[in-house]
N, C-alpha and C positions, 0 to 999 in steps of 0.2 A: 411580502404579506403585510404591507404598510399599515393599513387601517385596522385590520383584524388583530395584528400584533399589538397595536396601541390599546385595543380594547381588552384582549385576553392575556397578553404577555406570556403566552405559552403555545406550544404546538396544538393543533386540533386534529391530529391523526385519528383519534378515536371517535370523532364526530361522524358516526356512520351507524348503520343498523348491523347487528351481529351477523345476520345472514349474508351481508356483503363479505365479511371476513371469513365465514365458513366456505363461501363459494370461492373466495381467493385462495383459501387453503386447498380446496379441491382442484383448482386450476394448477396450482404449484405441484400438488401431489401427483397429478396425472401428466405432468410435463407440458401443460398447455398455457402456462402463465405468460409466455412471451408471444403467443399467437396474436396477430394483429386483429383489432376489432374497431368498429365505429359505433358510437352511441349517439343518439339524437335525443335531445331534451325538448319535449313538447307538452302541450296540455290539450284536453279534449273538449272543453267548453269554456266560453267567456264567463267571467264572474258577474253577479248581480243581474243575470238575464239580459246582459247588454250585447252590443254588437261588435265590441272590440276589446282588446287588452293592451295595456302599456307595459312593455318589457322593462324590468328593473332587476337589480341584484347582480348584474354581470360584473361589476367591479369587485364585489365580494368573491365571485367565482375566481377572477384573475388573482386576487390576493391569496386566496386559499390554495390554489394550485401552485403558485410561486413559492409559498412558504410551507408546503406540505412536508411533514415528517412524522415519524413515530419516535417519541422520546424514550429515554431509558425507563422512565416511570410507566409509560404506555406498554412497553414490552413486558415489564414486570407484572403489570395488571393482567395482560393477556396470558401470561404463563400460569396464573392461578385459576383460570377458568377451566371448568371440568365439564365432561359430557354426562350422559345419563348413567354411565358406569362408574362415575366419580374419578375417572382417569383424566389427565390433562386433555383439553380440547385440541390444543395445537402442539406439535412436536418442536423441540428446541431449534432444529435446523430451519424450520419455517419462520420462527420468531427472529432468528438471525437474519434471514432474508428480508423480513419487514424492516428490521433495524437499519439495514443498509440500503433500503429502497430509494431510488432516485427517479422521480417521475420523468418519463420521456414521452410527452404527449403533444399533439397538435390540437389546439382549442380555437374554434371559430365561433363567433356569436354575433347576433344583431346588436347594434348600439343601444344603449339604455335610452329610454324615451321613445323607442320606435313603436308604432302601432302594429300589433301582431294579431293573428287569428288562430283558431283551433287547428291542430294537426300540422302547423308549420314549425320546423325546427328553430328553436331559439338559440340553442347551443349545440355544437357538434364537437365530439371528443374522439380523437383517433389515436390509437397506440396499443400497447400490450393489453390484452383483455383483462388481466388481473388488475392493472392500474385503473383502467376505465371503470371496472366494477366497483372498486372501493370508493370512487368519487361520486357514484350515482346519487346516494342519499343526501350528502351535503349540498350538492349542486341543485337538487330538487328543492331543498329547504331554502336556499338563498333565493332562487328564482320564483318559486311559487308564492311565497309570502310577500316579497317586495313587489312583485308584479300585481298582486291583489291590492295592495295599498296604493300603488301608483295609479292603478285603474280607478279606484274610488276617488282619489284626489282629482284626477282628470275629469271625472263626471261632475264633481262638485264645482270645479273651476269653470267648466263649460256652462253649468246652470246659472252661474253668477253673471254671465254676459260681460265678462271682462273686469269685474270688480276684484280687488285684491282678496286673496284667501290666505289666512294664517292658520297654521297647524298647531294645536295645543293639546295633542293627544297623549302625552307622556304618562299622565296620571292614571289613564285607563288602559295603557298598553299591556301587552303580554310579557311582562317582566322587563328587565334591563335590556336584554337583547332585542326583544320586540320593539321597545321604545326607540332605540337607536336606529334599527333598520327601518321602522315605520316613518320616522322623521325624514330619513334620507329618501325613501321611496316617495313620500308625499311631495317632496321638493321636486323630484324627477317628474312626478305627475302634474306639476304646475302650481303648487302652493308657493307663495311668495316668501314665506319666512316660517320659523318654528319657535316655539317657546323653549325647546330642549337645548339648553346651553352646551351640553357635551356634544350633541350632534352638530351644533354650530361650530364648535372647535374642530371636531374630527373631519367634517365634511365640507366646511366652508359655507354653510347655510346661514343666511341672515337670521338674527334672533330678535324677537320682539316680545314685549310683555307689558301689562298694565299693573293693576294691583287687585287684591282680593277683597271679599266681603269682610274678612277678618281684620283687615286694616281699618276699615270704616268702623267696625264694631268695637275696636280697641280705644276709640275716642269718645268723648262725651256726646258729640253730635256729628252729623255728616259734614256739615260746613267746616268744622275744625279739622276733620280728617282730610278734606280736600286741601285746605289751606296748608296743613303741615306736609302733605305730600308734594304740593307745589313748591314749598320751601326747600324740600330735600331734592326734588327732581324737576326743576323748572324747565328743563329742555326735553322732558319725556312725559308729559301730562296727558294721559288718557284716563278719565275719571269713570269708575264703575258706579253707576247712578241708581241701581235698583235695590240697594240693601234694604231700604225702608219703603219709600214711595218714589216711583221712577220719575214722575213729572217734577216733583219737588227736588229730586236729585239733579235733574237737568238744570233747574234754576240755580241750585247751589254751585253746580259746575260753571255755569255762566258767570256767577258772581266772582268765583275765583279766577276764571278766565280773564275777566276785566282787570283784576289785580295783577295777574301775570303780565298782561299787556302793558300796564303802567310801569312795570319793572323791566320792560324790554324783551319779554318772552311771549310765546304764543301757545295757547292751549292746542294740543294735537287733536283732541276729540273726546268723545264719551264712549262707554261700552254698555250695552244692554244685555242682560244675562237671564232674563226671566220674563214671564207674561206674554202678551200678544205682541211679538216683536215687530210685526208689520205695522200695526196701529201705533205702537209706541215710537217706532222710528220716524213715522210721519209727523207725529206731534212734536218729537224732539227736534226734527229738522226745522219745523216752523219756529220754535222757540229760539233755536241757535241763529237762524237767519235774521229774525227780528232783532236779536241782541247784537248783531254785527259780527257773527261768526259763521259766514257762509262756507268757509273752507274747513271748518271743524269736521273731522271724520266721525261717523257713527259706526262703531264696531258691534256686530251682533254675534252672540255666542249662545250655546245651550243645545246640544244634540242636533245641530243643523246637518242635514244631508241634502242631496241633490233634489229629492222630491219636495222637501219643505221649501227649499230656496226657489225652485221653479214654480211652485204652487202659489 
């Protein structure tokens, strides 16, 4: 359970819906727990009204199955659950069975990054029905969310026509878990890098970043902010130019870019984060080219999706 253990440092046996456990209890109680079953994980329609889906989350599945267990704390928690009659929901013998449970499953899946379509099996789980049942919810969680994000990333990457796409979604992600899983899935979907440093460490994704408006606002003026940033990070200068006036910000970036060049470094580029990005990028390109920075990148951000990019 390599990566999931690094994130949670504990077993995830209880990461399931209660009814999976009540069904498992029913299988055990009726002597059917070891009956062989085959479960297929699939989806019914492509997201975003699109024509395809990108499979993702499968490494999470492998890690989860490999490290699956019920800890002593898990068993203790299950022992205090009660039914409508206020009596224990599960009998002690069943909880002992869960404590000793060792998964004996065959799991087959399409590789991550594969283009898939509705009603096609993405994952096939074969083994004792009780074990298959318990895994249904977490496997759906891993596959559904990450495939959704990977597909969105793929659509955006396609819309750019080959331009690099960076994923900066952590601050708006669905919590810590969602942020990590989404950064990973976006990379599978075709993004070139992430701003999420922990995802970079855990999953080997290249990390990228510029600076924020707060950096610029903390200085007396924009030019000083750019100069001080260049002093601190001469080998990683992408200047955010829209804090006050975008065109003037580009001019300030050019001035600092020339200072960098004189000291043996090169400005990487600028970032636009507001306004009419199409118009501003054209004007910024003209200014950069005229000033001798034809290779300076122009990074655009601010709620961009495939529709805006392609439009």
